[in-house]
PADO-514269 format. One record per residue (C-alpha): residue number from 0; residue in one letter; y, x, z. Coordinates in Angstrom, 2 decimals, decimal comma, m for minus. Last residue first. Layout:
PADO-514269
     k   r     north      east        up
   NUM   A         Y         X         Z
...
//
This chain:
PADO-514269
     k   r     north      east        up
   553   I      6,62      9,49     70,08
   552   T      8,46     10,73     67,00
   551   A     11,61      8,82     67,83
   550   L     11,77     10,62     71,18
   549   Y     12,12     13,95     69,46
   548   D     14,79     12,72     67,10
   547   Y     16,78     11,33     69,99
   546   L     16,58     14,60     72,08
   545   S     17,86     16,59     69,14
   544   I     15,69     19,34     67,65
   543   D     17,23     22,90     67,04
   542   E     17,20     23,68     70,81
   541   P     13,42     23,25     71,19
   540   I     12,31     20,53     73,73
   539   E     10,81     21,87     76,86
   538   M     10,67     18,41     78,58
   537   K     12,68     19,92     81,54
   536   A     15,03     21,54     79,15
   535   S     15,64     18,30     77,41
   534   I     16,10     16,53     80,79
   533   R     18,64     19,19     81,92
   532   E     20,55     18,87     78,59
   531   K     20,76     15,11     78,93
   530   R     21,82     15,39     82,52
   529   K     24,64     17,83     81,56
   528   R     25,81     15,33     78,79
   527   C     25,78     12,45     81,27
   526   S     27,72     14,54     83,92
   525   E     30,36     15,17     81,25
   524   P     30,41     11,48     80,43
   523   A     31,22     10,73     84,16
   522   I     28,81      8,48     85,98
   521   N     28,46      4,65     86,43
   520   L     24,96      4,56     84,96
   519   M     25,94      2,00     82,23
   518   S     29,35      3,74     81,68
   517   A     27,69      7,09     81,34
   516   I     25,16      5,63     78,87
   515   E     27,91      4,13     76,81
   514   K     29,87      7,49     76,71
   513   T     26,80      9,41     75,80
   512   S     26,01      6,92     72,91
   511   L     23,19      4,49     72,80
   510   N     20,39      5,17     70,30
   509   M     17,84      2,86     72,00
   508   Y     15,70      5,88     72,59
   507   I     18,66      7,58     74,40
   506   Y     18,87      4,59     76,72
   505   S     15,13      4,78     77,42
   504   L     15,52      8,55     78,09
   503   F     17,86      7,73     80,96
   502   R     15,48      5,26     82,37
   501   I     12,64      7,70     82,01
   500   D     14,73     10,47     83,78
   499   N     15,65      8,02     86,61
   498   A     12,02      7,20     87,12
   497   I     10,99     10,82     87,42
   496   L      9,62     12,95     84,61
   495   N      6,89     15,50     85,47
   494   P      4,21     13,57     83,75
   493   H      5,64     14,44     80,19
   492   K      3,07     13,55     77,43
   491   A      1,43     10,83     79,43
   490   K      4,74      9,42     80,79
   489   L      6,17      9,47     77,24
   488   K      3,06      7,78     75,73
   487   T      3,05      5,01     78,34
   486   L      6,86      4,54     77,96
   485   F      6,60      4,27     74,25
   484   N      3,48      2,12     74,22
   483   Q      5,02     m0,38     76,54
   482   N      8,22     m0,79     74,49
   481   V      9,00     m4,49     74,85
   480   E      7,77     m4,94     78,44
   479   E      9,29     m1,60     79,48
   478   F     12,60     m2,62     77,97
   477   H     12,48     m5,94     79,87
   476   T     11,95     m4,17     83,20
   475   I     14,71     m1,68     82,31
   474   F     17,19     m4,58     81,82
   473   N     16,13     m6,36     84,97
   472   D     16,84     m3,20     86,90
   471   W     20,22     m3,10     85,12
   470   E     20,92     m6,69     86,09
   469   N     20,27     m5,86     89,81
   468   D     23,66     m4,01     89,93
   467   T     23,48     m1,58     92,81
   466   K     26,24      0,79     91,70
   465   L     28,55     m1,80     90,21
   464   H     28,12     m3,99     93,32
   463   T     29,24     m1,08     95,50
   462   K     32,38     m0,74     93,48
   461   L     32,98     m4,49     93,78
   460   T     32,50     m4,35     97,50
   459   Q     34,94     m1,43     97,77
   458   I     37,59     m3,45     95,86
   457   H     37,05     m6,41     98,21
   456   N     37,49     m4,20    101,27
   455   V     40,73     m2,75     99,82
   454   L     41,96     m6,26     99,23
   453   L     41,34     m7,25    102,96
   452   A     43,04     m4,06    104,18
   451   D     46,24     m4,77    102,18
   450   K     48,38     m1,62    102,44
   449   S     46,43      0,23     99,70
   448   V     46,91     m2,84     97,44
   447   Q     50,74     m2,81     97,60
   446   P     50,90      0,76     96,62
   445   L     48,97      0,29     93,30
   444   E     46,62      3,13     92,45
   443   S     43,53      1,27     93,75
   442   L     44,39     m1,70     91,45
   441   E     44,42      0,52     88,42
   440   S     41,07      2,05     89,23
   439   L     39,57     m1,33     90,11
   438   V     40,64     m2,62     86,68
   437   E     39,36      0,36     84,80
   436   E     36,06      0,27     86,65
   435   I     35,70     m3,45     85,84
   434   M     36,34     m2,85     82,23
   433   Q     33,90     m0,07     82,10
   432   N     31,31     m2,16     83,83
   431   R     31,83     m5,05     81,33
   430   G     31,53     m2,69     78,36
   429   S     28,36     m1,20     79,50
   428   L     26,93     m4,51     80,32
   427   Y     27,69     m5,75     76,74
   426   L     26,28     m2,55     75,31
   425   A     23,07     m2,96     77,26
   424   K     22,84     m6,63     76,24
   423   A     23,26     m5,66     72,56
   422   S     20,73     m2,82     72,97
   421   L     18,31     m5,26     74,58
   420   K     18,73     m7,67     71,70
   419   R     18,12     m4,91     69,23
   418   N     15,06     m3,85     71,22
   417   K     13,80     m7,42     71,04
   416   Q     14,15     m7,36     67,20
   415   E     12,51     m3,92     66,94
   414   V      9,66     m5,14     68,97
   413   E      9,28     m8,24     66,84
   412   N      9,46     m6,22     63,71
   411   K      6,69     m3,91     64,95
   410   L      4,50     m6,92     65,85
   409   R      4,90     m8,20     62,24
   408   E      4,16     m4,85     60,77
   407   Q      1,11     m4,58     62,90
   406   E      0,05     m8,00     61,64
   405   L      0,62     m7,08     58,07
   404   L     m1,48     m3,95     58,46
   403   S     m4,31     m5,98     60,00
   402   I     m4,15     m8,42     57,04
   401   A     m4,16     m5,51     54,61
   400   K     m7,19     m4,08     56,36
   399   Q     m8,97     m7,36     56,23
   398   E     m8,18     m7,55     52,56
   397   D     m9,42     m3,99     51,99
   396   L    m12,66     m4,84     53,79
   395   Q    m13,09     m7,87     51,58
   394   K    m12,53     m5,74     48,49
   393   E    m15,00     m3,27     49,67
   392   L    m17,59     m5,96     50,08
   391   L    m16,82     m7,25     46,63
   390   L    m17,19     m3,82     45,20
   389   L    m20,57     m3,41     46,95
   388   E    m21,67     m6,63     45,50
   387   N    m20,46     m5,63     42,00
   386   K    m22,41     m2,38     42,17
   385   E    m25,51     m4,21     43,20
   384   K    m25,16     m6,57     40,24
   383   E    m24,39     m3,61     37,87
   382   L    m27,58     m1,99     39,02
   381   E    m29,51     m5,14     38,30
   380   L    m27,70     m5,37     34,91
   379   S    m28,56     m1,76     34,02
   378   L    m32,25     m2,35     34,89
   377   I    m32,29     m5,35     32,61
   376   Q    m30,49     m3,38     29,86
   375   Q    m33,00     m0,55     30,11
   374   N    m35,82     m3,06     29,69
   373   R    m33,99     m4,54     26,66
   372   E    m33,55     m0,94     25,24
   371   A    m37,32     m0,20     25,58
   370   I    m38,17     m3,41     24,00
   369   L    m35,67     m2,68     21,03
   368   K    m37,20      0,92     20,68
   367   K    m40,59     m0,58     20,30
   366   Q    m39,29     m3,03     17,76
   365   K    m37,38     m0,33     15,83
   364   H    m40,54      1,81     15,53
   363   K    m42,51     m1,20     14,37
   362   V    m39,77     m1,94     11,72
   361   S    m39,64      1,72     10,45
   360   L    m42,54      1,34      8,04
   359   N    m41,19     m1,84      6,57
   358   Q    m37,81      0,02      5,94
   357   L    m39,54      2,88      4,23
   356   I    m41,29      0,55      1,83
   355   L    m38,09     m1,30      1,08
   354   I    m36,31      2,10      0,53
   353   I    m38,96      3,12     m1,93
   352   F    m38,49     m0,14     m3,95
   351   L    m34,68      0,44     m3,89
   350   V    m35,32      4,01     m5,15
   349   V    m37,26      2,73     m8,14
   348   I    m34,67     m0,02     m8,87
   347   F    m31,75      2,52     m8,65
   346   I    m33,46      5,01    m10,89
   345   I    m33,96      2,31    m13,50
   344   A    m30,32      1,26    m13,20
   343   I    m29,15      4,82    m13,43
   342   I    m31,10      5,35    m16,54
   341   S    m29,64      2,20    m18,10
   340   Y    m26,07      3,27    m17,06
   339   F    m26,52      6,61    m18,79
   338   M    m27,92      5,08    m21,93
   337   K    m24,91      2,74    m22,04
   336   R    m22,58      5,62    m21,33
   335   E    m24,05      7,71    m24,13
   334   N    m23,55      4,75    m26,45
   333   S    m19,88      4,60    m25,46
   332   L    m19,43      8,35    m25,91
   331   T    m20,81      8,01    m29,38
   330   A    m18,37      5,21    m30,08
   329   E    m15,54      7,19    m28,66
   328   N    m16,40     10,20    m30,68
   327   L    m16,49      8,06    m33,88
   326   K    m13,10      6,62    m32,92
   325   I    m11,78     10,13    m32,37
   324   Q    m13,06     11,24    m35,78
   323   N    m11,23      8,28    m37,37
   322   Q     m8,09      9,53    m35,63
   321   Y     m8,61     12,98    m36,92
   320   N     m9,07     11,65    m40,45
   319   Q     m5,88      9,73    m40,10
   318   I     m4,11     12,87    m38,82
   317   E     m5,34     14,82    m41,77
   316   F     m3,98     12,15    m44,17
   315   K     m0,63     12,01    m42,31
   314   V     m0,51     15,80    m42,51
   313   K     m1,24     15,79    m46,30
   312   S      1,43     13,03    m46,69
   311   T      3,92     15,21    m44,74
   310   E      2,95     18,33    m46,79
   309   Y      3,60     16,38    m50,05
   308   L      6,99     15,10    m48,59
   307   K      7,78     18,68    m47,56
   306   G      6,96     19,81    m51,14
   305   N      9,35     17,14    m52,35
   304   K     11,96     18,28    m49,92
   303   I     11,48     21,88    m51,24
   302   A     11,71     20,69    m54,79
   301   D     14,99     18,90    m53,85
   300   L     16,24     22,05    m52,29
   299   K     15,34     23,99    m55,44
   298   A     17,23     21,44    m57,51
   297   N     20,26     21,75    m55,13
   296   S     20,03     25,49    m55,40
   295   A     20,10     25,33    m59,22
   294   I     23,10     23,08    m59,19
   293   I     24,94     25,32    m56,74
   292   S     23,99     28,36    m58,90
   291   D     25,53     26,55    m61,86
   290   K     28,64     26,04    m59,89
   289   Y     28,63     29,76    m59,05
   288   S     28,48     30,52    m62,80
   287   F     31,38     27,98    m63,34
   286   A     33,46     30,13    m60,94
   285   L     32,36     33,34    m62,64
   284   D     33,46     32,08    m65,98
   283   Y     36,64     30,49    m64,51
   282   N     38,00     33,72    m63,02
   281   K     41,24     32,02    m62,46
   280   K     41,64     33,65    m58,97
   279   K     41,82     30,20    m57,45
   278   F     38,88     29,18    m59,47
   277   N     37,09     32,33    m58,27
   276   I     37,73     31,49    m54,65
   275   E     36,49     27,81    m54,99
   274   S     33,33     29,03    m56,70
   273   L     32,71     31,58    m54,03
   272   L     33,12     28,90    m51,36
   271   K     30,81     26,51    m53,05
   270   F     28,23     29,34    m53,72
   269   A     28,37     30,12    m49,92
   268   M     27,79     26,45    m48,96
   267   I     24,83     26,28    m51,40
   266   K     23,32     29,54    m50,05
   265   T     23,57     28,27    m46,42
   264   E     21,64     25,07    m47,43
   263   I     19,07     27,07    m49,27
   262   N     18,15     29,25    m46,35
   261   P     19,55     32,75    m45,85
   260   N     17,90     35,94    m47,29
   259   D     19,53     38,60    m44,96
   258   Q     22,83     38,58    m46,94
   257   L     24,20     35,61    m48,73
   256   L     26,60     34,74    m45,95
   255   M     28,10     38,18    m46,16
   254   K     29,22     37,24    m49,66
   253   T     31,56     34,75    m48,09
   252   Y     33,07     37,51    m45,92
   251   V     33,93     39,77    m48,84
   250   S     35,08     36,92    m50,99
   249   A     37,56     35,69    m48,26
   248   E     38,95     39,25    m48,03
   247   D     39,64     39,22    m51,77
   246   L     40,93     35,70    m51,76
   245   L     43,67     36,09    m49,15
   244   N     45,08     32,72    m50,17
   243   D     45,92     31,72    m46,58
   242   K     43,54     28,76    m46,94
   241   I     40,85     31,05    m48,51
   240   Y     41,20     33,49    m45,72
   239   S     40,70     30,83    m43,10
   238   K     37,57     29,59    m44,97
   237   A     36,04     33,05    m44,94
   236   I     36,61     33,59    m41,24
   235   I     35,30     30,14    m40,43
   234   T     32,17     30,79    m42,59
   233   I     31,54     34,17    m41,01
   232   L     31,87     32,53    m37,46
   231   S     29,39     29,75    m38,34
   230   L     26,89     32,18    m40,02
   229   D     27,03     34,48    m36,89
   228   A     26,37     31,48    m34,54
   227   E     23,30     30,34    m36,62
   226   F     21,93     34,02    m36,60
   225   T     22,32     33,98    m32,79
   224   S     25,13     35,61    m30,95
   223   L     24,58     37,41    m27,74
   222   N     24,37     41,18    m28,68
   221   K     26,73     40,75    m31,44
   220   S     29,32     39,13    m29,19
   219   N     32,19     41,52    m29,37
   218   E     32,69     41,85    m33,16
   217   F     32,09     38,24    m34,08
   216   L     34,23     36,99    m31,15
   215   E     37,08     39,20    m32,24
   214   L     36,81     38,19    m35,81
   213   A     36,51     34,45    m34,79
   212   V     39,59     34,64    m32,54
   211   Q     41,67     36,33    m35,22
   210   R     40,54     33,91    m37,90
   209   S     41,22     30,82    m35,74
   208   K     44,67     32,08    m34,80
   207   T     45,58     33,01    m38,39
   206   T     44,32     29,74    m39,82
   205   N     46,00     27,42    m37,40
   204   G     45,89     24,50    m39,85
   203   E     44,50     21,84    m37,40
   202   D     41,01     22,15    m39,12
   201   L     41,03     25,90    m38,43
   200   D     42,04     25,54    m34,85
   199   C     39,27     22,90    m34,31
   198   Q     36,72     25,35    m35,94
   197   I     37,83     27,98    m33,30
   196   L     37,03     25,33    m30,65
   195   G     33,59     24,66    m32,03
   194   I     33,03     28,48    m32,06
   193   K     33,74     28,50    m28,32
   192   A     31,15     25,75    m27,84
   191   M     28,65     27,77    m29,85
   190   L     29,30     30,84    m27,50
   189   H     28,63     28,77    m24,25
   188   F     25,35     27,53    m25,86
   187   N     24,33     31,12    m26,32
   186   Q     25,51     32,18    m22,96
   185   Q     23,86     29,42    m20,89
   184   S     25,39     29,94    m17,39
   183   I     28,94     29,23    m18,76
   182   L     27,73     25,90    m20,16
   181   L     29,54     23,61    m17,69
   180   P     32,81     25,48    m17,92
   179   L     32,79     25,23    m21,81
   178   A     31,68     21,60    m22,26
   177   E     34,80     19,84    m21,16
   176   N     37,01     22,02    m23,31
   175   F     34,61     21,39    m26,19
   174   Y     34,77     17,63    m25,78
   173   S     38,65     17,54    m25,70
   172   R     38,75     19,90    m28,64
   171   A     36,58     17,62    m30,77
   170   L     38,85     14,62    m30,14
   169   K     41,89     16,62    m31,40
   168   P     39,86     18,21    m34,22
   167   N     39,01     14,82    m35,91
   166   L     37,68     16,09    m39,27
   165   Q     34,46     13,93    m39,17
   164   E     32,39     17,03    m39,06
   163   N     34,62     18,31    m36,24
   162   A     33,99     15,07    m34,30
   161   L     30,28     15,59    m34,63
   160   N     30,61     19,21    m33,37
   159   G     32,55     17,91    m30,42
   158   L     30,00     15,22    m29,66
   157   N     27,21     17,82    m29,61
   156   M     29,24     20,03    m27,26
   155   A     29,71     17,07    m25,00
   154   Y     26,01     16,55    m25,18
   153   L     25,23     20,13    m24,12
   152   G     27,81     20,34    m21,35
   151   I     26,77     16,99    m19,90
   150   K     23,19     18,19    m20,06
   149   L     24,06     21,19    m18,01
   148   D     26,13     19,32    m15,53
   147   D     23,54     16,74    m14,67
   146   N     25,61     14,36    m12,53
   145   N     23,12     11,47    m13,05
   144   Q     25,77      9,04    m14,30
   143   K     27,30     11,89    m16,28
   142   A     24,06     12,68    m18,04
   141   I     23,57      9,00    m18,81
   140   D     27,05      8,84    m20,38
   139   Y     26,42     11,96    m22,69
   138   A     23,06     10,45    m23,84
   137   K     24,76      7,21    m24,72
   136   K     27,61      9,08    m26,45
   135   F     25,29     11,10    m28,57
   134   Y     23,63      7,79    m29,54
   133   E     26,75      6,00    m30,62
   132   N     28,24      9,23    m32,31
   131   A     25,17      9,59    m34,39
   130   K     25,27      5,92    m35,35
   129   E     29,00      6,19    m36,54
   128   Y     28,32      9,56    m38,20
   127   N     25,58      8,39    m40,50
   126   K     25,72     11,68    m42,42
   125   E     21,85     11,55    m42,64
   124   K     21,66     14,98    m40,67
   123   S     24,00     13,20    m38,19
   122   Y     21,66     10,21    m37,86
   121   L     18,79     12,54    m37,08
   120   I     20,74     14,43    m34,45
   119   A     21,69     11,13    m32,81
   118   I     18,00     10,19    m32,51
   117   N     17,19     13,60    m30,91
   116   N     19,99     13,18    m28,43
   115   L     18,70      9,72    m27,52
   114   V     15,27     11,17    m27,00
   113   I     16,27     13,75    m24,50
   112   M     18,72     11,44    m22,59
   111   E     16,03      8,78    m22,00
   110   Y     13,73     11,50    m20,60
   109   K     16,25     12,50    m17,95
   108   A     17,12      8,81    m17,26
   107   D     13,84      8,07    m15,52
   106   L     10,45      6,91    m16,95
   105   E      8,44      3,79    m17,46
   104   K     10,37      1,12    m19,31
   103   L     13,34      3,00    m20,70
   102   A     11,49      6,26    m21,34
   101   I      8,57      4,47    m22,95
   100   S     10,93      2,65    m25,39
    99   Y     12,71      5,90    m26,25
    98   A      9,35      7,45    m27,13
    97   E      8,70      4,58    m29,61
    96   I     12,29      5,03    m30,99
    95   Y     11,62      8,71    m31,44
    94   Y      8,34      8,07    m33,22
    93   N     10,06      5,66    m35,68
    92   L     12,94      8,10    m36,21
    91   A     10,62     10,96    m37,18
    90   E      9,03      8,67    m39,79
    89   G     12,38      7,96    m41,32
    88   Y     13,54     11,61    m40,98
    87   E     10,59     13,02    m42,97
    86   L     12,30     16,44    m43,42
    85   L      9,10     18,17    m42,30
    84   R     10,91     19,55    m39,31
    83   Y     11,88     15,95    m38,44
    82   Y      8,32     14,91    m38,83
    81   N      7,19     17,56    m36,26
    80   A      9,93     16,53    m33,92
    79   G      8,69     12,94    m34,05
    78   I      5,19     14,23    m33,00
    77   N      7,14     16,04    m30,18
    76   N      8,63     12,77    m28,84
    75   I      5,17     11,06    m29,15
    74   A      3,46     13,75    m27,04
    73   L      6,28     14,12    m24,51
    72   F      6,44     10,36    m23,85
    71   S      2,62      9,99    m23,53
    70   Q      2,64     12,86    m21,07
    69   K      5,35     11,17    m18,89
    68   Y      3,65      7,78    m19,20
    67   W      0,19      8,80    m17,98
    66   R     m1,37      5,41    m18,55
    65   N     m4,88      6,82    m18,63
    64   K     m5,80      5,58    m22,21
    63   E     m2,15      6,15    m23,23
    62   S     m2,41      9,78    m22,03
    61   L     m5,63     10,66    m23,69
    60   T     m4,57      9,18    m27,03
    59   R     m1,22     10,92    m26,86
    58   A     m2,72     14,20    m25,97
    57   Q     m5,17     13,98    m28,94
    56   T     m2,22     13,07    m31,19
    55   L     m0,19     16,01    m29,83
    54   Y     m2,99     18,54    m30,47
    53   E     m3,69     17,31    m33,99
    52   L      0,01     16,95    m34,71
    51   S      0,57     20,70    m33,87
    50   K     m2,45     21,82    m35,89
    49   I     m1,11     20,02    m38,93
    48   H      2,48     21,10    m38,37
    47   E      1,92     24,84    m38,01
    46   N      5,63     25,58    m38,17
    45   K      5,28     28,21    m35,48
    44   N      7,59     26,28    m33,11
    43   L      5,38     23,21    m33,79
    42   A      2,19     25,22    m33,01
    41   E      3,71     26,14    m29,60
    40   V      4,66     22,45    m29,09
    39   G      1,17     21,26    m29,80
    38   A     m0,45     23,83    m27,50
    37   V      1,90     22,80    m24,68
    36   I      0,98     19,17    m25,28
    35   L     m2,72     19,85    m25,28
    34   S     m2,35     21,88    m22,02
    33   D     m0,61     18,91    m20,41
    32   C     m3,48     16,55    m21,38
    31   K     m6,01     18,97    m19,99
    30   E     m4,06     19,15    m16,73
    29   I     m4,04     15,36    m16,61
    28   T     m7,85     15,34    m16,39
    27   N    m10,02     13,55    m18,91
    26   A    m12,54     16,32    m19,49
    25   K    m15,33     14,23    m17,97
    24   T    m13,91     11,86    m15,43
    23   A    m15,53      8,70    m16,63
    22   I    m18,71     10,64    m17,43
    21   S    m19,14     12,05    m13,91
    20   F    m18,02      8,82    m12,09
    19   F    m21,47      7,22    m11,82
    18   L    m23,28     10,57    m11,34
    17   S    m21,16     11,28     m8,21
    16   I    m21,73      7,67     m6,87
    15   L    m25,43      7,96     m7,38
    14   I    m25,71     11,34     m5,72
    13   S    m23,82     10,02     m2,66
    12   F    m26,00      6,87     m2,61
    11   F    m29,23      8,87     m2,55
    10   W    m28,10     11,39      0,17
     9   Y    m26,89      8,71      2,50
     8   K    m30,16      6,70      2,06
     7   F    m32,30      9,68      2,63
     6   Q    m30,45     10,63      5,78
     5   R    m30,94      7,18      7,04
     4   F    m34,73      7,35      6,40
     3   S    m34,85     10,84      8,09
     2   I    m33,27      9,25     11,22
     1   L    m35,64      6,33     11,19
     0   M    m38,86      8,42     11,01
//
């Protein structure tokens, strides 16, 4: 019963949390916001401004609500682009400035560059070259700080075009030369930078050079050039012919500008050039006719602008309606949320009541289980007590064992200390005997000594004393007292050993050298080595094991 109750609580609260967040997350994903921005940009490129602004306004509302700063920036920036296309430069500038504020506060330099460039383009359209240069330069400097080569090239090209419009070819040339290597991967932009350099040549009076390069570029770059690039090249060629007073050629290229139904601004420029050509040719009637065409084109341009203003007003009206609809939708959504929360509250109360009932039913089961657990705990405590007693007994045994080991170690140290004293005494006796033997040997070789019978008797007595020195017997007695276990084990393991063998092995066990043992036994070192070999054979010790190592294992 208890297990099923816990499962029920887990299931209920999982469902409750899922329902609670379902409305808040309904269709408010960042992917939807991005898709609205993409749809808005696509409509902008098709000049469907009402549809574009509808998508972008919806994306802006969604992004601002969720604080998605990147999406908010893109939506506002593209709203400004719509108004720019509608020739509503003031409205466009307001949106660009708003996007610029978001870029500064919340985003990185990449977005700041984009909107600065857009603002600069607006000012250049209004012929406000000072402001245009200021904002182009800001974008250019940020691109340099971030080492963004493509953006550096684009903004340098824009600065070059602006310098050309201000008739400053020297400054323009420096920007175009900087832009060219950075735009080599972008063929169309690279071509526009080249055209900017040709314009510099024309403005500096190098008409022939500018015309030749423009003609060559116009012929060789047809697959790459855009309509805008073609118009720029044709204009440069026509202007160069006019400056060189080659009016017929200038007229041919100027009329090329009027082919393929150009826009009003291109037509006005072409009519100005044709009017200038015909004035130079003294065809005044034709020149004035082109002047009239200029006036008519300007009037048409004004009409277009007025139409754009009407379209802008219409768009604003549609956007206002759309915003009102959004408010209505939000109010409806708010009411739905209130209803949803009310239903959730009722469900919560009902389920809470059911939970209380189930908890009361499970109390008896818990009590029985608690009694069983307590009995189990008592049994466990008793077992733990017995275990602790056993552990204590083991600990006492370990302590006694440790004490025994310490006592053994102490006794071992005492034995080693006594052996060291015995070794020192043995070495002393060995040295004394060797010295006495050397003195007796030297005395025996003297002629005077051999003639003195009394002195010879004394020497013989000393030699006899060396062979029967009671101190050596005392030494072996002390060794047996110190190393009783060793001698007992040695005799038990090798019962065929005689007393002299055991005495010899005792010296080996004390790690005395062959020379020292020979001196102590008053025998030659060679005899000592032979004796050592005889005893090893008698004890059947393998040849690859030394006698000392074998004795150390006993």
